[in-house]
C-alpha positions as CSV (number, residue, x, y, z in Angstrom):
1,M,-40.4,-47.3,-19.1
2,M,-42.2,-47.7,-22.5
3,E,-43.1,-50.9,-24.4
4,A,-42.5,-51.4,-28.2
5,D,-43.2,-54.7,-29.9
6,G,-43.5,-56.3,-26.5
7,K,-40.1,-55.1,-25.3
8,R,-39.5,-52.6,-22.6
9,I,-37.2,-49.7,-23.5
10,P,-35.9,-46.8,-21.4
11,D,-37.9,-43.6,-21.4
12,S,-35.7,-40.6,-22.1
13,G,-38.1,-38.4,-20.1
14,T,-37.6,-40.2,-16.8
15,E,-35.8,-38.5,-13.9
16,N,-32.1,-39.3,-13.3
17,T,-31.4,-41.9,-10.8
18,A,-30.2,-41.0,-7.3
19,E,-26.7,-41.9,-8.3
20,D,-26.7,-39.5,-11.3
21,R,-28.1,-36.7,-9.0
22,G,-25.3,-37.4,-6.5
23,K,-22.6,-37.2,-9.2
24,R,-24.1,-33.9,-10.5
25,I,-24.1,-32.4,-7.0
26,L,-20.5,-33.5,-6.4
27,R,-19.4,-31.9,-9.7
28,E,-21.1,-28.7,-8.8
29,I,-19.5,-28.7,-5.3
30,L,-16.1,-29.3,-6.9
31,E,-16.6,-26.5,-9.3
32,Y,-17.6,-24.2,-6.5
33,V,-14.5,-25.2,-4.4
34,K,-12.3,-24.7,-7.5
35,T,-13.6,-21.2,-8.0
36,I,-13.0,-20.3,-4.3
37,V,-9.4,-21.6,-4.5
38,I,-8.7,-19.6,-7.6
39,V,-10.2,-16.4,-6.0
40,I,-8.1,-16.9,-2.9
41,A,-4.9,-17.6,-4.9
42,C,-5.5,-14.4,-7.0
43,A,-6.1,-12.4,-3.8
44,F,-2.8,-13.6,-2.3
45,L,-1.0,-13.0,-5.6
46,I,-2.4,-9.4,-5.9
47,N,-1.8,-8.6,-2.2
48,G,1.6,-10.3,-2.0
49,V,3.2,-9.4,-5.3
50,I,1.3,-6.4,-6.9
51,L,-0.4,-4.4,-4.1
52,I,0.0,-3.8,-0.4
53,N,-3.2,-3.1,1.5
54,A,-2.8,-0.8,4.5
55,Q,-4.9,0.9,7.1
56,I,-3.5,4.1,8.5
57,P,-3.1,3.8,12.3
58,S,-2.2,7.4,13.3
59,E,-2.5,11.1,12.4
60,S,1.1,11.4,11.3
61,M,0.2,11.9,7.6
62,E,-2.7,14.2,8.0
63,D,-4.2,16.0,6.2
64,T,-3.0,14.1,3.2
65,I,-4.0,10.7,4.6
66,M,-6.2,10.6,7.6
67,K,-6.2,8.2,10.6
68,G,-8.4,5.2,9.7
69,D,-8.1,5.6,5.9
70,R,-7.4,2.5,3.9
71,I,-5.0,2.7,1.0
72,F,-3.4,0.6,-1.7
73,G,0.4,0.7,-2.3
74,S,2.1,-0.5,-5.4
75,R,4.7,-3.2,-4.7
76,L,5.9,-2.9,-8.3
77,A,6.4,0.9,-8.4
78,Y,10.1,0.7,-7.6
79,R,10.9,-2.4,-9.8
80,F,10.3,-0.2,-12.8
81,G,11.2,3.3,-11.4
82,E,13.2,5.2,-8.9
83,V,12.1,6.5,-5.5
84,E,11.6,10.2,-5.9
85,R,11.4,13.1,-3.4
86,F,7.9,13.6,-2.0
87,D,6.8,10.0,-2.8
88,I,4.7,8.5,0.0
89,I,6.1,5.1,0.8
90,I,5.2,2.1,2.9
91,F,8.2,0.5,4.6
92,R,9.5,-1.5,7.5
93,Y,10.2,0.7,10.5
94,P,14.0,0.8,10.9
95,D,13.9,0.4,14.7
96,D,11.5,-2.5,14.6
97,P,11.1,-4.2,11.2
98,S,8.0,-6.1,12.3
99,Q,6.1,-2.8,12.1
100,Y,5.0,-1.1,8.8
101,F,5.2,2.7,8.6
102,I,4.0,5.2,6.0
103,K,5.8,8.6,5.4
104,R,6.9,11.0,2.7
105,V,10.4,10.9,1.2
106,I,12.3,14.1,1.9
107,G,16.0,13.3,1.6
108,L,17.5,11.1,-1.1
109,P,20.6,8.9,-0.9
110,G,23.8,10.9,-0.4
111,E,22.1,14.2,0.4
112,E,22.6,16.5,3.4
113,V,19.3,17.4,5.0
114,H,19.2,20.6,7.1
115,I,16.1,21.6,9.1
116,R,16.1,25.2,10.1
117,G,13.1,26.7,12.0
118,G,11.1,23.7,10.9
119,L,11.8,24.2,7.2
120,V,13.8,21.7,5.2
121,Y,16.9,22.6,3.1
122,I,18.8,20.2,0.9
123,G,22.6,20.6,0.7
124,E,23.6,24.2,0.1
125,E,20.3,25.2,-1.3
126,T,19.1,28.6,0.1
127,E,15.4,27.9,-0.7
128,P,13.6,25.4,1.5
129,L,11.7,22.5,0.1
130,D,8.1,23.0,-0.8
131,N,5.9,22.2,2.3
132,S,2.4,23.0,0.9
133,F,1.3,19.5,2.0
134,V,2.4,20.0,5.7
135,K,-0.3,20.4,8.3
136,G,-0.2,23.4,10.6
137,T,2.8,25.4,11.7
138,E,6.0,23.4,11.9
139,R,7.9,23.0,15.1
140,A,11.0,25.3,15.2
141,E,13.7,22.7,15.0
142,D,17.3,22.9,13.9
143,L,18.6,19.5,12.9
144,D,21.1,18.1,10.4
145,F,21.3,14.7,8.8
146,S,23.6,13.0,6.2
147,V,21.6,10.4,4.2
148,P,23.7,7.3,3.5
149,D,23.8,5.7,0.0
150,G,20.9,3.3,-0.5
151,C,18.8,5.1,2.2
152,Y,16.1,7.7,2.5
153,F,15.1,10.4,5.0
154,V,11.3,10.5,5.6
155,M,8.9,12.7,7.4
156,G,5.2,12.7,8.1
157,D,3.0,15.5,6.7
158,N,1.7,16.3,10.2
159,R,5.2,17.0,11.4
160,N,4.4,18.1,14.9
161,H,2.8,14.7,15.5
162,S,5.0,12.3,13.5
163,N,7.5,9.7,14.7
164,D,9.8,9.8,11.7
165,S,13.5,10.0,10.6
166,R,14.1,13.0,12.9
167,Y,13.6,10.9,16.0
168,W,14.5,7.3,15.3
169,K,17.6,5.6,16.6
170,Q,18.2,4.5,13.0
171,H,17.3,7.6,11.2
172,Y,17.1,6.3,7.6
173,V,14.9,3.9,5.6
174,S,17.0,1.5,3.5
175,E,15.9,0.8,0.0
176,K,15.4,-2.9,0.9
177,A,13.0,-1.9,3.6
178,I,10.6,-0.1,1.2
179,L,7.5,-2.3,0.5
180,G,5.7,0.0,-1.9
181,K,4.5,3.4,-3.0
182,A,1.1,4.7,-1.8
183,V,-1.0,5.2,-4.9
184,F,-4.7,5.1,-4.0
185,R,-7.1,5.7,-1.1
186,Y,-10.1,3.5,-1.4
187,W,-11.7,4.1,2.0
188,P,-13.7,6.0,3.1
189,I,-15.6,5.8,-0.2
190,T,-16.4,9.5,-0.1
191,K,-12.7,10.3,-0.3
192,I,-11.4,7.9,-3.0
193,K,-8.3,9.5,-4.4
194,G,-5.0,8.7,-6.1
195,F,-1.7,10.1,-4.7
196,E,0.3,12.1,-7.3
197,Y,2.4,15.0,-6.2
198,K,4.0,18.0,-7.9
199,P,5.9,20.6,-5.8
200,G,3.6,23.5,-5.1
201,D,0.2,21.8,-5.6
202,G,-0.1,19.7,-2.4
203,V,-1.4,16.2,-2.8
């Protein structure tokens, strides 16, 4: 305190009282908590509405996606576009919807899928589908499938080691079971890559 004309007046240079310091600390804590809440809310929004984060548990999509890779899938991809042949999709496993699978779309709704000697033919086509993304020599299988409307026939790229539409009790993935389209591998960091496919060029 300072004196002026015999009167004591507050000194603007004095330290804040303990009460003031307590209020300041409380405000800082509240701001910190608010920031954390906003970050968590944004993370839930992004992961629940925009992206799906997945770790690959098996070798069924090798060599396109390796076991242990971490990827992002777009939950919005099919709100603004159609599922296309060769898309890599994340979906609920038809025989156990509690499990998430990742495979490549091979057969579209209403198509006839014929597997001859391990090669895939659609309908009456005499040329097999491109398989430049397939790992190794395919198993010599002869199988036939009729894809229902609103459903898709999917296969892994590592076809000799893939539990896919060929072998499930319920062979087809319904449109409603699709959670997203695989768009980007972010781990391992040395293999960061987006997934875009054109027939004949692999992925």
